[in-house]
BAPA-837761 format. One record per residue (C-alpha): residue number from 1; residue in one letter; x negated, y negated, z. Coordinates in steps of 0.05 Angstrom, whole numbers, plus 32768, in hexadecimal, padded with zeros to 4 digits. Example, Ala and Ser with C-alpha at 12.3 -4.5 7.8 and 13.67 -1.06 7.14 Angstrom:
<recs>
REC   num   residu   east   north     up
REC     1        a   7F0A    805A   809C
REC     2        s   7EEF    8015   808F
</recs>
This chain:
<recs>
REC   num   residu   east   north     up
REC     1        m   845A    7B9B   7AA3
REC     2        e   846B    7BB7   7A5E
REC     3        d   84B5    7BAB   7A6A
REC     4        i   84A7    7B62   7A7B
REC     5        v   847F    7B59   7A3B
REC     6        r   84B5    7B7B   7A12
REC     7        h   84EC    7B50   7A30
REC     8        n   84C5    7B10   7A23
REC     9        i   84A6    7B22   79E0
REC    10        h   84CA    7AEB   79BB
REC    11        h   84AB    7AB7   79E8
REC    12        l   8466    7AD2   79D9
REC    13        f   846F    7AD5   798D
REC    14        r   8498    7A98   7979
REC    15        n   84AF    7A8B   7932
REC    16        v   849E    7AD3   7920
REC    17        e   84CF    7B07   790A
REC    18        i   84C7    7B44   7937
REC    19        s   84DD    7B83   7915
REC    20        s   84CC    7BB5   794C
REC    21        i   84AD    7BBB   7991
REC    22        n   8486    7BFA   79A1
REC    23        l   845F    7C11   79DD
REC    24        f   8423    7C3E   79CF
REC    25        r   83E4    7C54   79F2
REC    26        i   83A3    7C70   79D7
REC    27        n   8370    7C9F   79F6
REC    28        r   8328    7C9A   79E0
REC    29        n   82F3    7CD1   79E4
REC    30        g   82CE    7CBF   7A24
REC    31        d   829D    7CF8   7A1E
REC    32        f   8256    7CEF   7A04
REC    33        t   8214    7D14   7A00
REC    34        l   81D2    7CFB   7A1A
REC    35        e   818D    7D07   79FE
REC    36        e   8163    7D22   7A37
REC    37        s   811F    7D03   7A43
REC    38        e   80E4    7D12   7A70
REC    39        d   80E5    7CC9   7A85
REC    40        i   8127    7CD3   7AAA
REC    41        e   8125    7C8F   7ACE
REC    42        t   8120    7C64   7A8F
REC    43        n   8133    7C83   7A4D
REC    44        f   816A    7CB0   7A68
REC    45        l   818A    7C7D   7A96
REC    46        d   8186    7C46   7A61
REC    47        e   81A9    7C74   7A30
REC    48        l   81DF    7C85   7A63
REC    49        k   81ED    7C3A   7A6D
REC    50        r   81F2    7C31   7A21
REC    51        k   8222    7C6C   7A1A
REC    52        l   824E    7C51   7A52
REC    53        q   8254    7C0E   7A2E
REC    54        t   826D    7C31   79EF
REC    55        r   82A2    7C5B   7A13
REC    56        r   82D8    7C26   7A09
REC    57        s   82CD    7C29   79BD
REC    58        g   82CB    7C75   79B8
REC    59        r   82F2    7C9B   7984
REC    60        v   833D    7C9B   798E
REC    61        v   8353    7CE3   7999
REC    62        r   839C    7CDC   79AE
REC    63        m   83D6    7CAB   79AD
REC    64        d   8414    7CAA   79D8
REC    65        v   844E    7C82   79BD
REC    66        e   8494    7C76   79D7
REC    67        e   84CD    7C9D   79B7
REC    68        n   84E6    7C89   7972
REC    69        p   84AC    7C5B   7960
REC    70        d   84AB    7C2F   7922
REC    71        p   8493    7C5B   78E7
REC    72        w   846B    7C21   78C9
REC    73        l   8445    7C17   790A
REC    74        i   8434    7C61   7910
REC    75        r   841B    7C63   78C9
REC    76        m   83ED    7C27   78D4
REC    77        l   83D2    7C42   7916
REC    78        k   83C4    7C87   78F7
REC    79        i   839A    7C65   78C1
REC    80        q   8379    7C36   78F3
REC    81        w   8361    7C6E   7921
REC    82        d   835F    7CA9   78F1
REC    83        l   8393    7CD0   7918
REC    84        d   83BF    7D09   7900
REC    85        d   8405    7D1A   7918
REC    86        l   83EB    7D51   7947
REC    87        n   83C9    7D1C   7972
REC    88        i   8405    7CED   7977
REC    89        f   8437    7CFB   79AF
REC    90        q   847C    7CDB   79B8
REC    91        i   848D    7CD6   7A02
REC    92        p   84C4    7CB2   7A29
REC    93        r   84B3    7C69   7A36
REC    94        e   84BC    7C70   7A81
REC    95        s   8485    7CA6   7A81
REC    96        m   8451    7C78   7A62
REC    97        i   8435    7C61   7AA4
REC    98        d   83ED    7C48   7AA9
REC    99        f   83DB    7C6E   7AE8
REC   100        s   8399    7C49   7AF1
REC   101        g   83BE    7C07   7AF1
REC   102        i   83F6    7C1F   7B1E
REC   103        n   83C4    7C3C   7B4E
REC   104        q   83A4    7BF7   7B56
REC   105        i   83E8    7BDD   7B6B
REC   106        v   83FC    7C14   7B9C
REC   107        s   83B6    7C15   7BBA
REC   108        h   83B8    7BCB   7BCA
REC   109        k   83B1    7BBD   7C15
REC   110        e   83F5    7B9A   7C17
REC   111        f   8417    7BDC   7C06
REC   112        k   83F2    7C05   7C3A
REC   113        n   842F    7C10   7C66
REC   114        k   845E    7C1D   7C2B
REC   115        r   8438    7C56   7C0B
REC   116        h   8449    7C9F   7C14
REC   117        q   8427    7CB5   7C54
REC   118        l   8401    7CF6   7C51
REC   119        p   840B    7D25   7C8C
REC   120        p   83D9    7D1E   7CC6
REC   121        q   839E    7D4C   7CBC
REC   122        v   8394    7D86   7CEC
REC   123        k   8355    7D9E   7D0E
REC   124        p   832F    7DD7   7CED
REC   125        v   8340    7E1B   7D0B
REC   126        s   82F6    7E26   7D17
REC   127        f   82EC    7DE1   7D37
REC   128        p   8327    7DD2   7D66
REC   129        e   82F9    7DA4   7D8F
REC   130        l   82F4    7D72   7D56
REC   131        g   82EA    7D2D   7D73
REC   132        t   82D5    7D44   7DB8
REC   133        r   8292    7D67   7DAE
REC   134        d   8250    7D57   7D8D
REC   135        l   8250    7D77   7D48
REC   136        f   8205    7D87   7D4A
REC   137        e   8210    7DB1   7D89
REC   138        v   824F    7DD4   7D6F
REC   139        l   822C    7DEA   7D2F
REC   140        k   81F6    7E0C   7D58
REC   141        e   822E    7E39   7D74
REC   142        r   8256    7E48   7D35
REC   143        d   8267    7E39   7CED
REC   144        i   82A1    7E0A   7CDC
REC   145        l   82CC    7E15   7C9F
REC   146        m   82F6    7DDA   7C89
REC   147        h   8331    7DDC   7C59
REC   148        h   833F    7D97   7C3C
REC   149        p   836C    7D6F   7C3A
REC   150        y   838D    7D94   7C74
REC   151        n   834D    7D8B   7C9C
REC   152        s   832A    7D48   7C9B
REC   153        m   82E7    7D3C   7C79
REC   154        e   82D4    7D16   7CB8
REC   155        p   82A4    7D4B   7CD4
REC   156        v   8279    7D47   7C95
REC   157        l   8279    7CFB   7C96
REC   158        e   826B    7CFB   7CE0
REC   159        l   8231    7D2A   7CD7
REC   160        l   8212    7CFE   7CA1
REC   161        e   821D    7CBE   7CC8
REC   162        k   8200    7CDB   7D08
REC   163        a   81C5    7CF7   7CE1
REC   164        a   81B6    7CB2   7CC4
REC   165        d   81AB    7C95   7D0A
REC   166        d   8193    7CD3   7D2F
REC   167        p   8149    7CCD   7D43
REC   168        y   8140    7D19   7D3F
REC   169        v   8156    7D1E   7CF6
REC   170        l   811C    7D23   7CC6
REC   171        s   813D    7D29   7C82
REC   172        i   817F    7D2C   7C5C
REC   173        k   8189    7D4D   7C18
REC   174        i   81CA    7D4A   7BF2
REC   175        t   81E8    7D56   7BAD
REC   176        i   821A    7D22   7B96
REC   177        y   824B    7D2A   7B5C
REC   178        r   8282    7CF8   7B6C
REC   179        l   8283    7CC3   7BA3
REC   180        a   82BE    7C9A   7BBD
REC   181        k   82C4    7C59   7B97
REC   182        g   82B4    7C1B   7BBD
REC   183        d   8298    7C23   7C03
REC   184        s   8283    7C6B   7C05
REC   185        r   8272    7C82   7C4B
REC   186        v   8244    7CB8   7C2F
REC   187        s   821B    7C85   7C08
REC   188        a   821A    7C56   7C44
REC   189        a   8200    7C8D   7C72
REC   190        l   81C9    7CA0   7C41
REC   191        l   81B4    7C57   7C3B
REC   192        k   81B0    7C50   7C86
REC   193        a   8188    7C91   7C8C
REC   194        a   8155    7C77   7C5B
REC   195        e   8151    7C34   7C7F
REC   196        n   8144    7C5B   7CC0
REC   197        g   8108    7C7D   7CA0
REC   198        k   8126    7CC1   7C93
REC   199        h   8114    7CE8   7C54
REC   200        v   8153    7CE6   7C28
REC   201        s   8157    7D0E   7BE8
REC   202        v   8194    7D06   7BBC
REC   203        l   81A3    7D2B   7B7C
REC   204        f   81D4    7CFB   7B5A
REC   205        e   81F8    7D19   7B1F
REC   206        v   81FE    7CDB   7AF3
REC   207        k   821F    7D04   7ABC
REC   208        a   825E    7D10   7AE5
REC   209        r   8294    7CFE   7AB3
REC   210        f   82B5    7CBB   7ABE
REC   211        d   828C    7CB0   7AFE
REC   212        e   824B    7CA3   7AD9
REC   213        e   824C    7C58   7AE5
REC   214        n   825C    7C5D   7B2F
REC   215        n   8229    7C94   7B3A
REC   216        l   81F2    7C6E   7B15
REC   217        r   8200    7C2F   7B3E
REC   218        e   8200    7C55   7B81
REC   219        a   81C2    7C7E   7B6E
REC   220        q   819A    7C40   7B5D
REC   221        k   81B0    7C1F   7B9E
REC   222        l   8197    7C5C   7BC6
REC   223        q   8156    7C5E   7B9E
REC   224        k   8147    7C15   7BAE
REC   225        a   8152    7C24   7BF8
REC   226        g   811B    7C59   7BF5
REC   227        c   8143    7C99   7BE9
REC   228        f   8125    7CCE   7BBC
REC   229        v   8159    7CD1   7B83
REC   230        i   815D    7D05   7B4D
REC   231        y   818A    7CF3   7B12
REC   232        g   81A2    7D39   7B02
REC   233        v   8179    7D74   7AE8
REC   234        s   8166    7D74   7A9E
REC   235        s   81A0    7D89   7A71
REC   236        l   81C7    7DA8   7AAA
REC   237        k   81FE    7D87   7AD1
REC   238        t   81F8    7D8F   7B1D
REC   239        h   823E    7D9F   7B36
REC   240        t   822D    7DC4   7B77
REC   241        k   823B    7DA2   7BB9
REC   242        l   8206    7DAC   7BEF
REC   243        l   81EB    7D86   7C2A
REC   244        l   81AE    7D95   7C55
REC   245        i   819A    7D70   7C95
REC   246        v   8158    7D81   7CB7
REC   247        r   8155    7D6F   7D02
REC   248        n   8118    7D77   7D2E
REC   249        e   8137    7D85   7D72
REC   250        p   8111    7D90   7DB4
REC   251        d   8115    7DDD   7DB0
REC   252        r   810B    7DE6   7D64
REC   253        v   811D    7DCC   7D1F
REC   254        y   8166    7DD6   7D0A
REC   255        r   8182    7DD3   7CC4
REC   256        y   81CA    7DBD   7CBE
REC   257        v   81EB    7DCE   7C7B
REC   258        h   822C    7DBF   7C59
REC   259        l   8243    7DE8   7C1D
REC   260        s   8283    7DD5   7BFA
REC   261        s   82B1    7DDA   7BBE
REC   262        g   82C1    7D90   7BC1
REC   263        n   829E    7D4E   7BB5
REC   264        y   8280    7D21   7BEB
REC   265        n   82BB    7CF3   7BE0
REC   266        e   82E5    7CDF   7C1B
REC   267        t   831D    7CC4   7BEE
REC   268        t   8329    7D03   7BC5
REC   269        s   8321    7D2E   7C03
REC   270        r   8367    7D18   7C16
REC   271        l   8384    7D2C   7BD3
REC   272        y   835C    7D69   7BBC
REC   273        t   835D    7DAE   7BDC
REC   274        d   8315    7DC2   7BEA
REC   275        i   82EE    7DEE   7C1A
REC   276        g   82AE    7DDC   7C3E
REC   277        l   8280    7E02   7C6E
REC   278        l   8255    7DE2   7CA4
REC   279        s   821F    7E10   7CC1
REC   280        t   81DA    7E16   7CE0
REC   281        r   81D2    7E5F   7CCE
REC   282        e   818C    7E6F   7CB6
REC   283        a   81A7    7E97   7C7B
REC   284        y   81CD    7E5A   7C60
REC   285        a   8196    7E29   7C73
REC   286        n   8161    7E53   7C4F
REC   287        d   818C    7E58   7C11
REC   288        v   819D    7E0E   7C0E
REC   289        s   8154    7DFA   7C1C
REC   290        e   813D    7E27   7BE4
REC   291        f   8172    7E0B   7BB6
REC   292        f   815A    7DC3   7BC3
REC   293        n   8113    7DD9   7BB8
REC   294        v   8127    7DF4   7B74
REC   295        i   814E    7DB6   7B5D
REC   296        t   811E    7D82   7B7A
REC   297        g   80DD    7DA6   7B6A
REC   298        h   80F2    7DCD   7B2C
REC   299        s   80D7    7E0D   7B4A
REC   300        h   80F4    7E53   7B3E
REC   301        p   8122    7E6B   7B75
REC   302        t   8115    7EA9   7B9E
REC   303        t   8150    7ED7   7BAE
REC   304        y   8189    7EB6   7BD4
REC   305        r   81AC    7EDA   7C0B
REC   306        n   81F1    7EBB   7C09
REC   307        l   81ED    7E8D   7BCD
REC   308        i   8200    7E9D   7B85
REC   309        t   81E7    7E67   7B55
REC   310        s   81ED    7E54   7B0D
REC   311        p   81D2    7E4E   7AD9
REC   312        r   81A6    7E85   7AF5
REC   313        d   81D2    7EC2   7B02
REC   314        m   8218    7EB0   7B19
REC   315        r   823D    7ED1   7ADF
REC   316        n   8216    7F12   7AE7
REC   317        q   821F    7F15   7B33
REC   318        l   826A    7F09   7B2F
REC   319        i   8272    7F3E   7AF9
REC   320        a   8249    7F6E   7B24
REC   321        l   827A    7F63   7B5E
REC   322        m   82B4    7F72   7B2F
REC   323        r   8293    7FB2   7B17
REC   324        t   828B    7FC9   7B5F
REC   325        e   82D6    7FC0   7B69
REC   326        a   82E3    7FE6   7B28
REC   327        q   82B7    8020   7B3F
REC   328        n   82DB    8021   7B82
REC   329        a   831E    8026   7B5E
REC   330        r   8305    805F   7B32
REC   331        d   82EC    8083   7B71
REC   332        g   8332    807D   7B90
REC   333        k   831C    8049   7BC3
REC   334        a   8341    8009   7BD5
REC   335        s   8330    7FCE   7BA8
REC   336        g   8348    7F89   7B95
REC   337        i   8333    7F45   7B7C
REC   338        i   8352    7F01   7B8A
REC   339        i   8333    7EC2   7B6D
REC   340        k   8348    7E79   7B73
REC   341        f   8328    7E47   7B44
REC   342        n   8337    7E0E   7B16
REC   343        s   832B    7E30   7AD3
REC   344        v   8318    7E73   7AB4
REC   345        q   82FC    7E70   7A6E
REC   346        d   82BB    7E98   7A6B
REC   347        k   82C2    7ED3   7A3B
REC   348        e   8292    7F02   7A5F
REC   349        f   82B5    7EF4   7AA2
REC   350        i   82FA    7F00   7A83
REC   351        d   82E4    7F40   7A61
REC   352        a   82C9    7F59   7AA4
REC   353        l   830C    7F4A   7AC5
REC   354        y   8330    7F71   7A8E
REC   355        e   8301    7FAD   7A98
REC   356        t   830B    7FA9   7AE3
REC   357        s   8357    7FA7   7ADB
REC   358        q   8355    7FE4   7AAE
REC   359        a   832F    8009   7AE4
REC   360        g   836D    7FFF   7B11
REC   361        v   8356    7FC4   7B3B
REC   362        p   838F    7F94   7B4D
REC   363        i   8379    7F4D   7B3B
REC   364        k   839C    7F0D   7B4F
REC   365        l   8384    7ECB   7B32
REC   366        i   8398    7E85   7B4A
REC   367        v   8385    7E57   7B11
REC   368        r   8399    7E0E   7B14
REC   369        g   8385    7DFA   7ACD
REC   370        m   8369    7E1C   7A8F
REC   371        c   8373    7E67   7A8C
REC   372        c   835A    7E8C   7A4E
REC   373        l   836D    7ED0   7A6B
REC   374        r   83AF    7EF3   7A5D
REC   375        p   83CD    7F19   7A97
REC   376        g   83FB    7F56   7A95
REC   377        r   83E9    7F6C   7A4F
REC   378        k   83F3    7FB7   7A47
REC   379        g   83B3    7FDE   7A43
REC   380        l   8389    7FA0   7A51
REC   381        s   839E    7F79   7A8E
REC   382        e   83D9    7F9C   7AAD
REC   383        n   83BB    7F94   7AF3
REC   384        i   83AD    7F49   7AED
REC   385        e   83DD    7F13   7B06
REC   386        v   83D2    7EC8   7AFC
REC   387        i   83F4    7E8F   7B20
REC   388        s   83E7    7E44   7B1E
REC   389        i   83F3    7E15   7B59
REC   390        v   8405    7DCE   7B46
REC   391        g   8421    7DA4   7B7F
REC   392        e   8415    7D6A   7BAC
REC   393        y   83CA    7D74   7BB1
REC   394        l   8399    7D84   7B79
REC   395        e   8380    7DCB   7B82
REC   396        h   8334    7DC7   7B7E
REC   397        s   8319    7DFE   7BAB
REC   398        r   82F8    7E3D   7B8F
REC   399        i   82FC    7E7F   7BB6
REC   400        y   82E4    7EC2   7B9C
REC   401        y   82FD    7EFF   7BC3
REC   402        f   82E6    7F47   7BB8
REC   403        h   8305    7F7D   7BE3
REC   404        n   82C5    7FA7   7BE8
REC   405        e   82E5    7FE4   7C09
REC   406        g   8303    7FBA   7C42
REC   407        e   82C2    7F93   7C4F
REC   408        p   82D5    7F56   7C27
REC   409        k   82A2    7F2B   7C03
REC   410        v   82BC    7EE4   7BFF
REC   411        y   8299    7EAC   7BDA
REC   412        i   82A9    7E62   7BD9
REC   413        g   828A    7E2A   7BB1
REC   414        s   828C    7DFB   7B75
REC   415        a   828E    7E2A   7B39
REC   416        d   82C7    7E3D   7B0A
REC   417        a   82C3    7E77   7ADA
REC   418        m   82AF    7E4D   7A9E
REC   419        v   8275    7E4E   7A6D
REC   420        r   8261    7E08   7A84
REC   421        s   8261    7E1F   7ACD
REC   422        f   8237    7E5D   7ABF
REC   423        d   8207    7E41   7A8A
REC   424        r   8206    7DF5   7A8A
REC   425        r   820F    7DE1   7AD3
REC   426        i   81EB    7DE9   7B15
REC   427        e   8220    7E0B   7B3F
REC   428        s   8222    7E34   7B7F
REC   429        l   8250    7E65   7BA2
REC   430        f   8241    7E7A   7BE9
REC   431        m   8257    7EB7   7C0F
REC   432        l   827B    7EAF   7C52
REC   433        e   8258    7ED8   7C88
REC   434        q   8284    7ECF   7CC4
REC   435        e   82C3    7EFA   7CC7
REC   436        m   82F0    7EC2   7CE1
REC   437        l   82DC    7E94   7CA8
REC   438        r   82E7    7ECB   7C76
REC   439        q   832C    7ED5   7C93
REC   440        q   8339    7E8B   7C8D
REC   441        a   8326    7E8C   7C43
REC   442        m   8350    7ECB   7C38
REC   443        n   838B    7EA8   7C58
REC   444        i   8384    7E6F   7C25
REC   445        l   838A    7EA3   7BEE
REC   446        r   83C4    7EC5   7C10
REC   447        y   83EB    7E84   7C18
REC   448        n   83DE    7E71   7BCF
REC   449        l   83FA    7EB4   7BB9
REC   450        r   8438    7EAA   7BE6
REC   451        d   8447    7E64   7BCD
REC   452        n   848A    7E61   7BA9
REC   453        v   8492    7E15   7BA5
REC   454        n   8455    7DFE   7B7E
REC   455        a   8444    7E40   7B5A
REC   456        y   844C    7E51   7B11
REC   457        t   8443    7E98   7AF7
REC   458        m   841D    7EA3   7AB6
REC   459        k   843F    7ED2   7A85
REC   460        e   841C    7F02   7A56
REC   461        d   8421    7ED0   7A1C
REC   462        g   83FE    7E99   7A43
REC   463        s   843D    7E71   7A54
REC   464        y   8450    7E60   7A9C
REC   465        v   8491    7E66   7AC1
REC   466        i   84A4    7E4D   7B06
REC   467        k   8496    7E85   7B38
REC   468        e   84D5    7EA9   7B4C
REC   469        q   84EA    7EA2   7B95
REC   470        n   8511    7EE4   7B97
REC   471        g   853A    7ECE   7BD3
REC   472        e   84FB    7EBF   7BFD
REC   473        e   84F5    7E82   7C29
REC   474        l   84D3    7E46   7C0A
REC   475        f   8488    7E49   7C16
REC   476        n   8462    7E09   7C04
REC   477        i   8417    7E0F   7C11
REC   478        h   8410    7DC3   7C11
REC   479        k   8439    7DC4   7C51
REC   480        e   8428    7E09   7C6E
REC   481        f   83DC    7DFD   7C71
REC   482        y   83E8    7DC7   7CA6
REC   483        k   8405    7DFE   7CD3
REC   484        v   83CD    7E32   7CCF
REC   485        t   83B6    7E4E   7D12
REC   486        k   837F    7E7D   7D28
REC   487        e   83B4    7EB3   7D34
REC   488        i   83CE    7EAE   7CEC
REC   489        i   8387    7EB4   7CD1
REC   490        q   8374    7EF1   7CFA
REC   491        e   83AC    7F1D   7CDF
REC   492        v   839D    7F10   7C95
REC   493        k   8395    7F4D   7C68
REC   494        l   8391    7F4C   7C1D
REC   495        f   83A1    7F8C   7BF6
</recs>
């Protein structure tokens, strides 16, 4: 589009001398703060709507301009938007693509058969009967661990849609951070459940950045249909992903739970790597029920069995697990830590990792984004390695592995090691109880550490280099995870 305008610029501005033609793009600050109010349904929501309207006129914080721009233009734009040279970036013209605009084109229905086709999804290792058995019955027998996008999100959607129509289902409770744009199957199922007379409680995080407008619209739609909607919790942002379905069956009441690292968004579930657990175990059901009681009733939680939550005590519990590994190493016992997350930035957490490393514990971190830790520094972090996986899918899952003398403790959930996650968000990590599911999570870590196609190694100075292949065969996790079998999982050992 820009090239067409450039080529025809003289037809648009006739009888005008054109001295230069420059392509530039500005980024505005889309963040904002909200004044909390006791009257959450009026003052707070009205303020949110006002803030959203001002987002398009927010302060300009960055400008991209094509290479060799006109100096006069740059000088004028710097004055106009109060920019300095550090926030102006010259980039090749062919790189200045408006991805939102191009996505509208490639997502058009007429291009459906021309787009890159993702590989067909495979059945979860713990649920090979997918599509042939009733999910309610299967979950009474065993837990199901799903690894997206390699496994479909269909079991979760199916469970919700069945629950909406099922006469035995009494209630549905769910936390929502981001929904699919347009016709969300999750939202549609909740609406139907409310119409069918079921008690539906939804904690809608309307402060989810850049999804505020969509979440506000969907939340109000559900509220009008009779759902009990909570618009976040005070000054905290609810980032945890939990679902609870209560079903009064002929023999007794069952509670079906889903705990996940990913959003209830069927669109991004094909593009983000996430992990989700479906279960009817009483330990999980009690923890999730208690958690919903806390966030919907503002009560104080009792002790959880498998759940670690923030802002209550997540930082302290994770540090305690590190110190156990450090003590094991000092006692001459086997030890080790592997963590996969999006970011690590919390100072106390990083200091604890340094101390654990100095005790002789081998630590391997898989960090997709921000990493404020420095690995391999003599006397500080010699036992810490950091890699980053950036490839075809966006790495979004969080897995915390602690060796624990050969009896691994493995946690999965929504939290990164950041100040905001520990202090300013409602987050949860849950421990995997079943050995097979632990092995499955451990295999995810093992494959990430083996990847030599999408992996970058962090150096001591904080820079990254492409991971060396050292004559090994290419191992691309975004292909290999489609081939995982029960046999592969069973023989996994870390450290």
